[in-house]
C-alpha positions in Angstrom: -0.2 0.0 0.0 3.1 2.2 0.3 3.2 2.8 -3.5 0.0 4.9 -3.2 1.5 7.6 -1.6 2.7 8.7 -4.8 -1.1 9.5 -5.3 -0.8 11.8 -2.2 2.1 13.3 -3.6 0.0 14.4 -6.8 -2.8 15.7 -4.5 -0.6 17.5 -2.1 1.3 19.1 -5.0 -1.4 20.5 -6.8 -3.1 21.4 -3.6 -0.4 23.9 -2.9 0.2 24.9 -6.4 3.6 23.6 -7.2 4.6 23.3 -10.9 2.7 20.3 -12.5 5.6 18.7 -14.2 7.6 18.7 -10.9 4.5 17.2 -8.8 4.3 14.4 -11.7 8.0 13.6 -11.7 8.2 13.7 -8.0 5.1 11.2 -7.7 6.8 9.0 -10.0 9.9 8.8 -8.1 8.2 8.2 -4.8 6.1 5.2 -6.3 9.1 3.5 -8.1 11.3 3.9 -4.9 8.6 2.8 -2.7 7.9 -0.1 -5.2 11.5 -1.5 -4.6 13.2 0.0 -7.7 16.6 1.7 -7.4 17.0 5.5 -8.2 18.9 4.4 -11.5 15.9 1.9 -12.3 13.5 4.8 -12.1 15.5 7.4 -14.1 16.0 4.7 -16.6 12.2 4.2 -16.8 11.8 8.0 -17.4 14.6 8.0 -20.0 12.9 5.0 -22.1 9.2 6.4 -22.0 10.5 9.8 -23.2 12.6 8.4 -25.9 9.7 6.2 -27.0 7.1 9.1 -26.9 9.2 12.3 -27.8 7.2 12.6 -31.1 4.5 14.1 -28.6 6.8 17.0 -28.2 6.8 18.0 -31.7 3.3 19.4 -31.5 4.7 22.1 -29.4 7.3 23.0 -32.2 4.4 24.0 -34.4 3.3 27.1 -32.1 6.8 29.1 -32.5 6.8 28.0 -36.2 3.5 29.4 -36.9 4.2 32.5 -35.0 7.5 33.3 -37.0 5.7 32.7 -40.3 2.7 35.0 -39.4 5.0 37.6 -38.2 6.7 37.2 -41.5 3.6 37.9 -43.3 2.2 34.4 -44.0 -1.5 35.5 -43.6 -1.0 38.5 -46.0 0.6 36.3 -48.6 -2.0 33.9 -48.5 -4.7 36.5 -49.0 -2.6 38.0 -51.9 -2.4 34.4 -53.6 -6.2 34.0 -53.5 -7.1 37.4 -54.5 -5.0 36.8 -57.7 -8.0 33.8 -58.6 -11.0 35.3 -59.8 -12.6 31.7 -60.2 -12.1 30.9 -56.3 -14.9 31.8 -54.4 -15.7 31.3 -50.5 -17.7 28.2 -50.9 -15.2 26.5 -53.7 -12.3 27.3 -51.5 -13.9 25.7 -48.4 -15.3 22.7 -50.5 -12.0 22.1 -52.0 -10.4 22.0 -48.6 -13.1 19.7 -46.9 -12.7 17.4 -49.8 -8.7 17.4 -49.2 -9.2 16.9 -45.3 -11.6 13.9 -46.0 -9.3 12.5 -48.4 -6.0 12.6 -46.3 -7.8 11.6 -42.9 -9.3 8.6 -44.9 -5.8 7.6 -45.6 -4.4 8.1 -42.0 -3.1 11.4 -42.5 -4.7 12.9 -39.8 -1.9 15.3 -38.9 -1.4 16.8 -42.3 -3.6 19.8 -41.5 -5.5 21.2 -38.8 -6.7 24.1 -36.7 -3.4 25.6 -35.5 -1.1 24.7 -38.7 -3.5 25.3 -41.5 -6.7 26.7 -40.5 -5.5 29.8 -38.7 -2.1 30.8 -41.0 -3.6 29.8 -44.3 -7.1 28.5 -44.9 -8.9 31.3 -42.9 -7.2 34.3 -44.5 -7.8 32.7 -47.9 -11.3 32.3 -47.1 -11.6 35.9 -46.2 -9.8 36.9 -49.3 -12.0 34.9 -51.4 -15.0 36.7 -49.8 -13.8 40.0 -49.8 -13.0 39.7 -53.8 -16.7 38.9 -54.5 -18.4 41.1 -51.7 -16.0 43.9 -50.9 -14.5 44.6 -47.4 -15.7 42.4 -44.6 -17.1 43.9 -41.3 -16.1 42.3 -38.0 -19.3 39.7 -37.8 -18.9 38.6 -41.3 -15.0 37.9 -40.7 -15.6 35.9 -37.3 -18.6 34.1 -39.3 -16.0 33.1 -42.1 -13.3 31.7 -39.5 -15.8 30.0 -37.6 -17.2 28.1 -40.6 -13.4 27.3 -41.8 -12.9 25.9 -38.7 -16.1 23.7 -38.7 -15.1 22.5 -42.2 -11.9 21.3 -40.7 -13.5 19.5 -37.8 -16.0 17.8 -40.2 -13.5 16.9 -42.9 -11.4 15.3 -40.1 -14.2 13.7 -38.1 -15.9 11.9 -40.9 -12.7 11.0 -42.9 -10.6 9.0 -40.0 -13.2 6.6 -39.6 -12.8 5.4 -43.0 -8.8 4.6 -42.1 -8.4 1.0 -40.8 -6.1 1.9 -38.1 -7.6 4.6 -36.3 -8.5 4.6 -32.8 -12.3 4.7 -33.0 -12.2 2.0 -35.4 -10.2 -0.4 -33.3 -12.2 0.6 -30.0 -15.4 -0.4 -31.8 -14.0 -3.7 -32.9 -12.8 -4.5 -29.5 -16.0 -3.6 -27.9 -18.0 -5.6 -30.2 -15.6 -8.7 -29.5 -16.4 -8.2 -25.9 -19.9 -8.5 -26.6 -19.6 -11.4 -28.8 -19.8 -9.6 -31.9 -16.9 -10.6 -34.3 -16.2 -7.7 -36.8 -13.4 -6.8 -39.1 -12.0 -3.5 -38.9 -12.5 -3.3 -43.0 -16.1 -4.0 -42.6 -16.6 -0.7 -40.2 -14.3 1.3 -42.4 -16.6 0.3 -45.4 -19.5 1.7 -43.6 -18.0 4.9 -42.6 -17.8 5.7 -46.5 -21.5 6.3 -46.9 -21.5 8.4 -44.0 -18.5 10.7 -45.0 -20.2 11.1 -48.5 -23.3 12.3 -46.6 -21.3 14.6 -44.3 -19.5 16.0 -47.5 -22.9 16.6 -49.2 -24.6 18.1 -46.4 -21.7 20.3 -45.1 -21.0 21.4 -48.9 -24.7 22.6 -49.1 -24.1 24.4 -46.0 -21.0 26.2 -47.4 -22.9 27.3 -50.4 -25.9 28.7 -48.5 -23.4 30.4 -46.0 -21.4 31.9 -48.9 -24.3 33.3 -50.6 -25.2 34.9 -47.2 -21.8 36.3 -46.8 -22.0 37.9 -50.2 -25.4 39.5 -49.4 -24.0 41.0 -46.3 -25.2 38.6 -43.7 -23.4 37.0 -40.9 -25.1 33.7 -40.0 -23.5 31.8 -37.1 -21.5 28.8 -37.7 -24.1 26.5 -36.3 -26.6 27.5 -38.4 
């Protein structure tokens, strides 16, 4: 029961407001030492876990990179590029991005795009520029509505595209849950049944984008949930 003192360390550390990383490390050290492991073994376990999961830290590298690019004029450049294509409208741009997001997610490339690395620095400024090219300068309300719909488009594409990929966590979770209930089903079967849902989501959200583009062109600013 002594190894449960690690939990007490976590509770006490958070209660007095210590650094969360320091609290977790202290808790792990207490638990490991009380479990009969030497300090070297505990530190070795830390090193092994960090080495095997170091890709988790890669996500934090995106933030400063995006910040530097935006400071260098990435959003302005994205707007300028779209402004040069008169045939690109707001609905066409977002429907194209929706299709791209669904197809790449269906192939398991869920991290190839996203809110931080794609929507904020690239797609949203492009969508704003496409709307301005047709309807003139945007007020704050319409601009925020475009950004909300752009973020929603990324979410819809990812959510309904990733379930087509065989090795995604949601598919494996459903296979395991059904197996526990005595229902044996191959991941491929669930993935195939996700295709009609993805197509329906594409058509429904595509129609919403077309209607949204018309309202923006007329000067309206519907909410992203409408």
